Phi, psi and omega in degrees: 000133177285162183297319181296315179294324178294320178292321177296316178298318180298316180290332172294320176296321178295317178296318177296325178294321178297314179296320179296318179295322177294320177297320181290322177295320178292323179292329178281325182285315179242128182296089182235107185292324181300315179291327177295318178293319177298322179294317179295316178296319179296314179298313181295321178297315181295316182296312184293314182289327176293317178295320179295313179294324177295321179293316180290325177292325178293323177295327179274356178077030182265151180284343181291348179298324178294321179295313181295316180293322176296319179294323177297323178292316180297316180291327177295322177296317177295325179293318177296320176301316180296318180294323178291324176293322177294319178297322177292319180293324179277351179079026179284333176211000000 
């Protein structure tokens, strides 16, 4: 992946993360299952594709691998936060 394409992909992930976070906040504020499912799918998509892009960038020796892997970690922390809030809302713990 070239640097320009990698940066465009990274900023698309950031934009998708913003929409996913808004969906998760809306799903927690108003009991809306559709937004909750969209948030889970968005989080999983961002994490999996960021790790994949980070792995392929690392194989090619690009510096963007650190960015993609770091973003996957940040989104994973937000995903765990969302899952714990959902567990609390459903009364699982």
